[in-house]
N, C-alpha and C positions, 0 to 999 in steps of 0.2 A: 521604516524600522519594525521589528517585532520588538515588545512592551515586556519585559523579567519583573517577578517582583522583588522585593530585600532581601529576601528568606533566597532567593537565586543569588544574587549577585553580590555576597558575602561568601556564596559556596563558590563558584567560578569567577571566574577571571572572565570578563570583559570584555568585549570591542567595538567601542560606539562610532569609531571611525567608518568603519566599514560601510561604502558604498549605498545606496538607494536607486542612484542609476545604473544601466547594464553599460558596464568604463573596459572587459577584456577584450582583445583584441586577438578577431580573425585568425589572426595564423600562431601567435601566441600558442591558441585553443585546438591549432591543426595542427600542432607541431608537438606541444601536448601529450592527444591523443594519437599518435602519430608511433609516437612508443609501445603502442596495445597491441597486438595483433587481434584481439577480441573487443577492442572500444565501444558502448553504449553509452547511444548519445539520449539522454533525457530530457527533454523542456518542460520544468517546473514551475513551482510558482511558489507565493504568490499565484498571480495569471500568469502565465509564458504568451497565450497571444493578446496578450497587450503590448508587446514585440513582432510585429508579425511581420518587419522588414527586415530585423535582425535573426527573424527562424528562418527566413526565404535567403538571405545569404548567407547563413549556417552549412545549413544543406543544400545552396549551390557548393561552397568550398573544401568543405570534410566529406570525407566520404570514410562515412559510420553505419553503422544501427542505428535511427531513431525510436522514441518511442516519445510520449507526451503525455502530460496529465493538467488535466483540467477543468475548467468549470464549465463545459459546451456553454457559453454565452455568446462565446465569438470563434466558434467553431467553424462557421459559414462565411469566415471574411479573410480565410487564407484558401489559394486556389489549391483545389481537387492537385492536382502534377504533381501539389509540395505535399498533401494529404498523404497521396499512397507513399509518399518518398517513409514514412513515420507510420511503419506498423502495428502496433500497438498502440491505441487511444486509451485512457482509461479517465471515464467523465465523470463529475458529481452527479448525483439525481438516489437521495435515499430511502425509495419507497414511489408512493401513493401520488398523484396531483398533490393532494394536503397536505403532507407531510413535508416532503420537498422544500415545498410555499413556505410552510408555518417557516421550515430551521435557512433558506437560504434570498426567502423574498417572494411577492406574489411579481406570477409571469415562468419562473424559473423555469420550473418543469415545463410545462410548453413549449418554451422559446430554446430549452435544450434537445425535447426529443424532436421535434421540429426544425430540429438542424444535424442532429441525425438520421433522419431519414436521408434530410437532402444531399447528403456528403453520400450516403449511400448509391440514394438512388445519382447524383454525380461518379459512380464507380469506382467508389474506396471498396477496399475490400478484405484490408484489414479486421483488425481483430479489434473490438470494442468494447471495454469492461468498464460495465457500472460498476461505481464508486459507493459505498453508502455510509454516511457516516451515523450510526443507530446513540440515539442523541438516550436521557433514561426518562425520556417521556413518554416516549416507542418503544415497550421494548417483543412488540412482536414482531418476528426478524421473518417469523414463518411465511406472513400473508406479505409482510412487503418483497421477500424477493423472490415468492412466486409471483407478484406483478407486475413488477421485474423481467421476469423467464416469458410472463404473457404478451408482451410486448415487445418481447424479441432477442432479449439481452441472455445471452448466452451460459454468458460470465458475467460471475459475479463479484465481488469481493464485497466485506464491510470491515470498519475500526466501530469499537469502543470509545462514542467519546465519556473517557475518562481516566484521573490521575494526570491529564497532560496543564492544568492547574491545578494552586492551588486552593480556589475562593469557591469550588462545586463543591466538592467533598459533604454528602449528607449521609449517612451512615446507615439511617431508615430507610431514604428511600432506592437507596442506592441495593442495601439486600434484598427490598421486594422486588427490585428491576432483575434482581439476577434468577433468581427463583420463577422470573414471569418467560427471562433471555431462553433460562436454562429447559424450562417447559419445550416454546420457542425450538430452540436448538436440533430433540429431539423430533419433532414432530416433521421438521426440515429432511434432516438426516434418511427420515422414514420415506421422507416424498422422493429425493435424491435419488434412494438406491430401488423404490420400485420403477424407475426408468432405464435401470441399465438391463434389465430382461430384455426392453426393444432396444439394446447396442446404443443406449444413451448414455453418457458421463455427461453430467453435463459440469462445465469448469465452474463452478463455487469455489471461488480459492480457497477457502479455512482449508474445504472437505479434502481437496485435491491436494494437496502440496501431504496434512496431512498421513493419509491413506497413501499415497506414495511410500512416505518415509515407513510405514508401518507394513505395506505388502515387501518394500524391500527389507525388512530393517534395520536400514542406515540412524545414524548415530548424526546428527544435524548440529550448527551452531547458530547466532541467529537468523530469522529467516528474511531479515526482506535484505541480509548483507551490510547491512550500515557499519562502516572504520572498520572491514573488512574487504571488502569484494566489489563497494559502491562507494563512494561518495557523493555528495555536493562540490557545486565551483560557486565561493558568490561574484556578488556582482564585480567584484577587484580582482579575481583570480584565483584567491585564495581557494585551498578547499581543505573540507570540514569531515566529518565523519557523518550526519545529517544534514539534511536543509534545514530542520527544526534550531540544528546550534549554528547556524552560523556568524553569528556574535560570538559568541564562546570562547574563547583562546587557550582552554584546558581538550579543545578535539579538534583541534587545528594538523591538518595532518601534514602541509606542505605548499607549494604555491605552485601554479601551471607553469612559470618563467620558467624554474631551475628546480622543479623535481619527477624526480622515474617512476611513472604509475604504476612498476615491481618491486618500487620503495619508499611505499610511502607510510606513512607511521599508524598500525594497528591497533585497532581498542576493541576491547573486548568486554560481557556482563560480567556486572562482579553479585556480592551480595546483593538479596537471599536465594537470585537466581543460582548462582551457583552450589550452594547447597541444596536444589529440590529435584528427589527425585522421577519429576514431568522434562528437567533441561534438556537432554536426548533429543523428545520429540517437539517439545515448544521450543527451544532455543532461547527462552528468552525474554519477547513476546517486542520488549523494545529498546534498545541502549536507550537514548535523553529521559524516558518514563523511569531507567533501571537506576538510574546515575541522576535524575534532580531527583526521586523520592517526593516526589508534593503532597498524598496523600499520606497522609498517617499510614503504619502498619495494620491496622483492619481497614481501612481499605484497603491497602491493596492488596492485601489476603482478600476478602470480597472479587475482587479482579478476578487475582489467580484461583478462585474456584472457577469462575466460568470456562477457564483456559481447561482448565483438571480437569470439567465436565464434558468438558465439547472432550478433547481427548478421549474420554473412557469413555463415549456413548460408539465415536465411531470402531476404540478399538475392540468392542463388542461384536460389529459387526464383519470383523473380518473374516473370519470362517465363511462367511452369507457371499460374502466378497469372493474372496478365496477359490468355491463351488462357483460363481458363476464364465470367472475367469476358465477356468477348469474347462466346465462345458461350452466356453466359447463365444458367447452371450456380448459377451465383453475384454477389451486386453487388458496386458497389465500395463503399455504405452500410451494410453486412453486416461494413465492417471498423469502422464509426463507433464510437465510444462516448463518454458522458463523458467527464471530461477534469473531474482535482484531487479524486475525491471519495474514495480510499482508493488501490486501490492505483498501487502506485509503479511499475509497468512494467516498469520497469529491475531485475531482481533483482539 
């Protein structure tokens, strides 16, 4: 069961009866998904591969598009004929062996890399995305992303571990982190664009997602889709706006037994995001972060400063990228990506 602090319990209505065990009936899930012609089912957690037999049963009985987010430690346990039916897998890796093991436990990096290599050699040909958590202790995103690219990951996403817990706010520490992180972002954008004359647009999801919107001059909503395009199904079958909100009644949107996917309750971000000039390209970062407001105002403003910096740095390179497209070194289609399947885009 996810733990929350007293401040959140005072702000939201919690449901502490939610089951810790998977109690959803496969037929109920099948019938619910059948009401949506474009259903996508993401195996998520916790760690979904702790329930391998249930994953196999779902894949056997339900005909939809499958994705997965996993820590990768049990990836070798799911037979390849099932893995090949999961066309995108996000795997938790934070960069080098030292940083990944520091964040996730000794031996994690080697175990996960070996599993990735094994499933590829066994015939897995779907997209594998390295999903990084960027902690305040390691701001050099440039070095860590480059390391993963050199290991063969052409798809990378990262999320700042900031604003999701009340206890970890330290203004001086995060201000210093933000300064170093922003410098590193500029270096990484330089690298990303230098690869393009060779016809290579690496799927660095925060860059690809934002740049696609810039090039197409589109206004977007919350980029992860939480609460309007994508929802989480809890262990008991309740439908909630986002997995992190799985016990908060305020964000319940229905139930798989009696709800229609087309008519689920919709959620959207509120202030201060709705008053921000960057909203049309940012989308609001995160619904849970926006609603819970666990960090004080100055902390959230520092987080937002990294997002604004990222957007501004990419906007500066628009003309350069448009010329590469015009010269046919790359195509605008190179910035296309499947929406809402996992990478939040905004870190």
